Backbone as a ProteinNet text record, in pm:
[ID]
protein_1_A
[PRIMARY]
XXXXXXXXXXXXXXXXXXXXXXXXXXXXXXXXXXXXXXXXXXXXXXXXXXXXXXXXXXXXXXXXXXXXXXXXXXXXXXXXXXXXXXXXXXXXXXXXXXXXXXXXXXXXXXXXXXXXXXXXXXXXXXXXXXXXXXXXXXXXXXXXXXXXXXXXXXXXXXXXXXXXXXXXXXXXXXXX
[TERTIARY]
3938.2	3818.8	3671.4	3652.5	3555	3400	3316.1	3203.3	3233.3	3326.6	3275.5	3205.3	3179	3064.4	3028.7	3153.1	3136.3	3039.2	3054.7	2961.5	2846.8	2831.8	2696	2589.5	2700.8	2617.1	2579.5	2614.1	2573.3	2479.1	2477.9	2382.2	2243	2266.7	2126.3	2183.6	2023.6	2038.8	1992.7	2012.5	1935	1817.5	1746.6	1624.3	1547.1	1605.7	1591	1589.6	1703.8	1716.9	1623.3	1595.4	1512.3	1346.4	1344.3	1215.5	1167.8	1305.9	1326.7	1375.9	1349.7	1457.1	1540.2	1587.6	1697.2	1628	1545.8	1506.8	1503	1459.6	1440.1	1646.5	1701.5	1844.7	1892.5	1893.4	1926.5	1893.2	1748.3	1728.9	1800.8	1896.1	1973.4	2101.3	2156.8	2258.5	2263.3	2149.4	2147.4	2107.8	2092.3	2072.6	2196.2	2297.5	2419.6	2476.7	2506.2	2582.2	2515.8	2471.4	2391.7	2471.9	2586.4	2612.8	2698.9	2638.2	2671.1	2524.4	2569.4	2420.5	2433.9	2312	2279.8	2220.9	2238.9	2155.7	2086	1991.3	1934.8	1981.4	1922.3	2021.1	1919.3	1813.1	1767.7	1816.4	1871.6	1932	2112.4	2132.8	2265.2	2264.6	2170.5	2138.9	2192.6	2099.2	2073.1	2176.2	2238.6	2369.3	2464.4	2479.5	2553.9	2536.2	2420.6	2406.7	2416	2360.9	2416.3	2599.4	2639.2	2774.5	2872	2905.4	3005.3	3112.2	3146.1	3307.3	3304.9	3184.9	3195.1	3192.5	3189.4	3118	3253.6	3292.3	3403.3	3327.7	3328.4	3236.4	3362.2	3364.8	3431.3	3355.7	3390.5	3306.3	3401.7	3341	3420.7	3347.7	3405.5	3370.9	3517.3	3524.6	3616.9	3702.9	3808.2	3803.5	3743.4	3727.4	3615.6	3483.8	3440.2	3307.5	3311.3	3431.9	3400.4	3459	3550.9	3547.4	3358.5	3318.6	3181.7	3102.4	3102.3	3027	3039.7	3033.8	3036.8	2983.9	2973.4	2922.6	2992.5	2945.6	3020.6	3170	3284.3	3359.5	3414.8	3343	3369.8	3539.9	3575.5	3720	3718.9	3789.9	3775.2	3825.5	3791.1	3889.2	3841.5	3959.8	3930.1	3876.4	3770.9	3704.5	3759.2	3848.3	3938.8	4082.5	4086	4168.8	4129.7	4251.5	4218.6	4240	4175.4	4164.2	4276.5	4406.3	4505.8	4543	4558.1	4574.3	4475.1	4342	4266.2	4266.5	4296.5	4337.2	4463.5	4592.9	4717.8	4643.8	4621.8	4578.4	4474.3	4351.3	4257.6	4240.7	4307.8	4281.2	4276.9	4404.6	4402.9	4335.6	4212.8	4118.4	3981.4	3964.1	3831.2	3814.2	3893.3	3875.3	3768.8	3682.1	3583.3	3491.6	3464.4	3404.9	3303.9	3208.9	3110.6	3136.4	3192.8	3198.1	3100.5	3104.9	2997.5	3071.7	3002.4	3058.1	2948.5	2948.8	2854.4	2969.5	2870.6	2954.7	2799.9	2784.2	2691.7	2533.5	2518	2431.9	2420.8	2575.5	2548.8	2670.5	2666.2	2759.5	2910.1	2966.2	3070.4	3160.4	3037.4	3098.9	3058	2955.7	2914.4	3002.6	3066.5	3168.8	3273	3302.8	3439.6	3405.4	3306	3257.5	3234.2	3216.7	3197.2	3351.4	3450.7	3575.6	3648	3616.8	3702.3	3639	3489.5	3453.6	3509.7	3526.5	3584.8	3720.7	3794	3901.8	3892	3789.3	3803.2	3731.7	3645.9	3572.7	3693.3	3760.1	3903.8	3999.8	3983.7	4106.2	4038.5	3889.5	3818.5	3690.6	3665.5	3546.1	3397.3	3358.6	3243	3097.1	3106.9	3023	3118.6	3059.8	3076.9	2942.7	2921.4	2761.1	2782.6	2691.8	2700.3	2550.7	2560.1	2450.2	2356.5	2226	2140.4	2090.7	2099.2	2095.9	2194.5	2338.6	2441.5	2387.6	2500.8	2462.9	2336	2315.9	2215.9	2048.8	2069.2	1930.5	1945.8	2077.6	2080.5	2063	2144.7	2091.6	1909.2	1860.5	1716.9	1609.5	1675.8	1610.8	1667.3	1748.8	1790.1	1871.2	1923.5	2011.9	2183.8	2265.2	2382.7	2480.9	2486.5	2675.8	2727.8	2875.4	2953	3077	3099.6	3244.2	3323.4	3432	3523	3476.2	3472.6	3414.1	3257.3	3242.4	3125	3002.4	2918	2768.2	2753.8	2668.4	2647.9	2540.8	2445.4	2343.2	2448.5	2513.8	2593.2	2613.9	2599.8	2584.1	2663.7	2789.4	2798.3	2720.4	2702.4	2576.5	2678.3	2793.6	2883.6	2855.5	2750.9	2774.1	2657.6	2605	2482.1	2394.7	2409.6	2302	2266	2351.5	2313.3	2276.6	2278.1	2229.5	2106.5	2010.2	1839.5	1835.2	1873.5	1846.4	1857.2	1937	1897.3	1744.6	1671.8	1575.1	1584.1	1680.4	1667.9	1809.9	1776.9	1849.1	1936.6	1917.9	1975.1	2084.3	2096.4	2195.1	2340	2307.4	2400.2	2508.5	2693.3	2753.8	2888	2953.2	3040.8	3168.3	3190.4	3376.3	3313.1	3388.5	3423	3400.7
1811.2	1901.4	1800.9	1774.1	1714	1777.6	1716.8	1775.5	1829.9	1766.4	1843.1	1702.3	1624.2	1574.9	1449.5	1411.4	1263.3	1340.7	1421.1	1490	1521.7	1579.6	1645.1	1478.3	1389.7	1250	1231.5	1238.9	1163.1	1289.3	1380.3	1468.9	1440	1434.4	1432.1	1326.1	1222.5	1086.4	1149.1	1087.5	1128.7	1120.7	1018	965.7	1112.9	1172.3	1307.1	1409.4	1420.6	1539.1	1547.5	1433.9	1430.6	1489.6	1484.7	1560.9	1645.5	1712.4	1820.8	1915.5	2076.7	2195.8	2214.3	2335.9	2420	2449	2476.3	2508.8	2443.4	2276.4	2136.6	2119.6	2123.4	2076.9	2198.8	2322.4	2416.1	2386.2	2358.5	2285	2176.6	2055.7	1973.9	2079.2	2142.2	2174.7	2208.6	2355.7	2417.9	2350.4	2197.1	2100.9	2033.9	2005.8	1934.7	2068.1	2196	2302	2427.2	2383.3	2508.2	2611.1	2573.7	2709.2	2843.1	2772.7	2866.3	2953.5	3104.3	3181.9	3145.5	3183.2	3177	3305.4	3349.2	3502.5	3474.3	3501.6	3498.9	3612.5	3563	3666.5	3781.4	3816.5	3930.3	4044.3	3974.1	4049.6	4071.7	4012.1	4010.7	4107.2	4113.8	4210	4342.9	4321.2	4465.4	4543.6	4452.7	4466.2	4532.2	4458.3	4459.7	4570	4633.9	4804.7	4821.8	4870.8	4976.7	5016.4	4903.4	4865.4	4797.3	4792.3	4712	4701.2	4806.5	4830.5	4725.7	4687.7	4635.7	4495.1	4409.3	4311	4269.7	4131	4024.5	3914.1	3882.9	3740	3655.7	3533	3424.7	3304.4	3269.2	3164.3	3071.2	2960	2818.5	2731.7	2759	2660.9	2629.1	2532.9	2495.9	2589.5	2638.8	2775.1	2734	2606.5	2601.9	2636.9	2629.3	2698.4	2854.3	2873.2	3004.5	3105.2	3030.5	3097.8	3094.8	3020.6	3000.3	3135.8	3167.4	3316.5	3308.2	3378.5	3445.9	3538.8	3547.8	3704.3	3807.9	3967.1	3978.4	4062.8	4083.3	4106.8	3986	3829.4	3764.9	3670.2	3658	3614.3	3456.7	3393.4	3210.8	3162.4	3069.7	2998.7	2840.9	2777.2	2630.1	2539.6	2501.2	2429.1	2357.6	2305	2201.5	2269.9	2394.9	2480.3	2410.1	2405	2388.5	2516.5	2497.8	2614.9	2733	2661.4	2754.8	2820.8	2743.6	2797.8	2931.1	2893	2960.5	3119	3114.2	3216.6	3298.8	3247.6	3303.1	3349	3315.4	3352.9	3476.1	3469.8	3600.4	3665.3	3611	3712.3	3836.9	3866.8	4028	4090	4035.3	4081.1	4110.5	4098.1	4045.9	4157.9	4186.6	4339	4436.3	4455.3	4496.2	4484.1	4396.4	4327	4223.1	4256.1	4151.3	4010.8	3874.7	3775.3	3755.6	3701.8	3602.5	3494.5	3382.2	3223.2	3199.1	3149.8	3046	2942.6	2872.4	2749.2	2759.5	2638.8	2612.2	2589.3	2498.9	2455.4	2537.3	2551.6	2595.3	2495.4	2378.8	2265	2302	2307	2356.2	2509.2	2563.9	2709.5	2713.6	2617.7	2640.1	2547.9	2460.4	2361.5	2489.9	2547.5	2652.1	2753.5	2808.9	2898.2	2843.8	2722	2675.8	2639.7	2583	2574.7	2707.4	2830.6	2951.1	3092.9	3034.2	3168.7	3224.6	3134.4	3186.5	3264.3	3227.8	3271	3412.7	3440.6	3502.9	3645.9	3628.1	3735.3	3775.7	3679.8	3718.8	3855.5	3787.1	3897.3	4024.7	4015.8	4111.1	4142.3	4053	3983.4	4070.1	4138.9	4203	4089.5	3925.4	3845.9	3750.8	3636.4	3540.2	3453.6	3479.5	3395	3314.2	3203.2	3123.9	3183.2	3252.7	3286.8	3145.3	3182.9	3061.3	3016.2	2902.5	2824.3	2870.4	2906.5	2924.3	3030.6	2986.6	3049.2	2990.5	2887	2852.8	2893.1	2926.9	3017.4	3168.4	3215.8	3346.5	3381.1	3273.5	3293.7	3246	3165.1	3131.4	3272.9	3357.4	3461.2	3593.7	3573.7	3622.1	3731.4	3705.7	3864.3	3834.2	3942.9	3920.3	3800.5	3763.5	3719	3782.8	3769	3776.8	3709.8	3724.9	3600.5	3755.7	3686.7	3827.9	3915.8	4030.1	4158.2	4197.2	4107.1	4133.4	4065.2	4098.6	4020.4	3942.7	3805.1	3713.1	3609.6	3564.5	3453.9	3316.7	3309.7	3143.8	3112.8	2946.8	2907.1	2767	2772.6	2572.3	2493	2407.3	2301.3	2237.9	2219.8	2146.1	2036.5	1988.6	1817.9	1809.8	1682.7	1665	1630.2	1574.1	1547	1660.5	1766.1	1892.4	2016	2013.5	2087.8	2100	2008.2	1998.7	2131.5	2196.3	2234.1	2417.9	2405.9	2565.3	2526.6	2651.8	2670.7	2665.2	2791.1	2780.4	2685.8	2566.3	2480.4	2552.9	2641.4	2729.6	2769	2839.8	2913.5	2814.5	2738.2	2583.9	2609.4	2588	2607.9	2553	2429.2	2294.2	2400.4	2473.5	2522.6	2659.2	2737.9	2913.6	2973.2
9673.8	9755.1	9736.1	9862.8	9857.7	9805.5	9753.5	9701.4	9536.8	9447.6	9317.7	9278.7	9135.4	9094.9	9169.2	9257.3	9341.6	9434.6	9535.7	9591.9	9570.5	9442.1	9417	9345	9307.6	9307.3	9423.8	9477.9	9637.3	9687.7	9677.6	9729.1	9667.5	9482	9497.8	9335.8	9345	9293	9172.5	9060.5	8911.8	8929.5	8986.6	8980.2	9045.1	9182.8	9219	9149.6	9069.7	8979	8853.6	8783.1	8719.3	8712.8	8857.2	8898.8	8993.3	9022.1	9048.2	8952.5	9016	8970.4	9054.4	9047.7	9071.3	9237.1	9257	9391.6	9466.9	9436.3	9508.7	9527.7	9439.2	9427.2	9521.2	9517.3	9593.2	9729.1	9771.3	9922.2	9955.1	9898.3	9918.6	9966.8	9892.6	9882.8	10046.4	10056.4	10226	10317.6	10296	10381.8	10441.9	10348.5	10331.6	10405.1	10369.5	10373.3	10471.2	10559	10668.5	10684.1	10701.8	10731	10687.8	10561.5	10469.2	10419.5	10411.1	10391.1	10224.2	10199.9	10021.9	9984.6	9926.3	9844.5	9712	9717.6	9622.9	9493.8	9371	9269.9	9273	9299.2	9318.3	9390.2	9482.3	9574.4	9555.1	9454.9	9442.2	9358.4	9219.9	9115.3	9161.4	9256.2	9308.3	9383.1	9477.2	9603.5	9464.3	9347	9215.3	9164	9125	9073.9	9164.9	9280.6	9386.9	9465.8	9457.9	9544.8	9468.9	9334.4	9287.7	9350.9	9380.4	9437.1	9592.8	9643.5	9748	9758.7	9666	9625.3	9584	9589.1	9516.1	9478.8	9311.7	9297.6	9252	9330.7	9287.4	9195.4	9124.5	9003.2	9035.9	9092.5	9167.6	9024.5	8877.9	8805.7	8746.5	8644	8563	8439.2	8416.1	8328.3	8187.2	8140	8041.7	8075.3	8169.2	8176.6	8186.1	8276.8	8289.8	8170	8087.4	7944.6	7843.9	7869.8	7781.4	7874.5	8004.1	8028.9	8171.6	8252.8	8378.2	8425	8556	8597.6	8585.5	8526.3	8476	8621.5	8548.9	8753.1	8804.3	8790.3	8870.8	8803	8928.6	8948.9	8902.3	8835.5	8808.1	8917.4	9023.7	9089.8	9029.2	9061.3	9023.2	9188.8	9116.8	9219.5	9308.7	9299.3	9356.3	9453.1	9464.4	9510.8	9652.3	9737.2	9893.2	9963.1	10071	10213	10193.2	10187.2	10191.9	10078.5	9951.5	9837.9	9809.2	9840.2	9816.9	9874.9	10022.7	10134.1	10058.5	10019.8	9974.1	9817.3	9767.8	9614.3	9660	9729.5	9701.4	9850.8	9966.6	10089.3	10084.6	10017.2	9989.2	9905.2	9888.7	9793.4	9842	9992.1	10049.9	10172.1	10236	10294	10293.2	10348.9	10324.7	10234.1	10195.2	10064.4	10139.8	10027	10045.2	9935.9	9974.8	9940.8	9866.3	9765.7	9687.1	9575	9628.9	9518.8	9441.7	9340.1	9272.7	9186.5	9152.2	9051.4	8953.5	8901	8826.2	8903.9	9011.9	9074.8	9206.5	9272.7	9388.2	9479.2	9459	9541.4	9553.7	9429.9	9435.7	9528.2	9501.3	9541.4	9697.9	9704.5	9888	9983.6	9870.1	9934.9	9982.9	9859.1	9908.3	10049.9	10004.1	10133.5	10248.7	10247	10405.6	10451.7	10372.7	10408.1	10406	10356.5	10387.2	10436.1	10495.1	10516	10672.1	10757	10896	10855.9	10782.4	10752.1	10669.5	10585	10539.1	10609.1	10687.2	10759.3	10882	10934.8	11006.4	10942	10787.7	10732.6	10666.7	10703.7	10715.4	10638.5	10531	10450.8	10543.1	10479.3	10544.6	10570.9	10482.2	10441	10335.8	10393.8	10267.6	10206.6	10110	10102.6	9977	9925	9776.7	9722.9	9591.3	9511.6	9494.7	9545.5	9571.3	9399.6	9402.1	9271.5	9142.5	9187.6	9108.6	8942.4	8834.7	8723.2	8642.7	8705.8	8612.2	8645.7	8786.3	8808.5	8761.9	8762.9	8735.3	8601.3	8505.9	8364	8294.5	8404.7	8386.6	8411.2	8474.5	8529.4	8405.7	8334	8187.2	8279.4	8353.8	8421.6	8338.4	8351.6	8264.3	8266.2	8148.4	8193.9	8058.5	8100.1	8014.9	7984.4	7854.2	7800.5	7761.2	7831.9	7810.6	7851.1	7805.6	7865.8	7823.2	7727.4	7633.2	7713.4	7708.7	7675	7634.7	7678.6	7626.6	7675.5	7599.4	7657.2	7672.8	7637.3	7660.3	7786.2	7807.8	7948.6	7878.3	8006.2	8004.8	8079	8012.3	8105.2	8210.9	8266.5	8324.1	8270.3	8286.9	8151.5	8125.3	8069.1	8001.4	8082.9	8224.7	8318.7	8373.4	8404.4	8476.5	8378.4	8264.4	8158.4	8153.2	8156.6	8191	8266.5	8354.7	8436.9	8414	8268.6	8225	8110.7	8141.7	8071.3	7916.9	7888.6	7735.2	7671.2	7634.1	7602.1	7496.3	7388.6	7314.1	7304.4	7430.6	7495.9	7534	7546.4	7594.7	7516.4	7522.8	7479.9	7597.8	7513.7	7570.6	7556.5	7465.6	7425.9	7412.7	7434.6	7413.6	7314.9
[MASK]
++++++++++++++++++++++++++++++++++++++++++++++++++++++++++++++++++++++++++++++++++++++++++++++++++++++++++++++++++++++++++++++++++++++++++++++++++++++++++++++++++++++++++++++++

């Protein structure tokens, strides 16, 4: 799937990233994937508190990242999944649901959302959105994360380069 690390490297140069924060990284993502709706963390938190059963969360990160932590109730999806495999595996879960995808900063999840949103809406999804700023922003705002079914503050940095976007460096974990 285009848009993994190589796509992100093209999207954001090291010089840009070192002088930017999550907001600027997200602006670059939005400018490249403008067809995807981006949901602020506070809106998602309210939505989940009010209508948990009406939302389905897809964590578009590698299994090792998911194993360290994820949003409560999220379903892990490999970021390299192709459109047809995603629809076959998860299409039946979206009827009458608000689909929210996230990854570390939003590139992998926005790329997947862009490729499947039309088909998901056709199969009955109410909406398909990307979590603005990804799990890093969610974590930086001290919102709940889980490891298995237990609360945690740990977070996977994706890699050494992108981990600097995590405010609390002491919470970084590379292994579950």
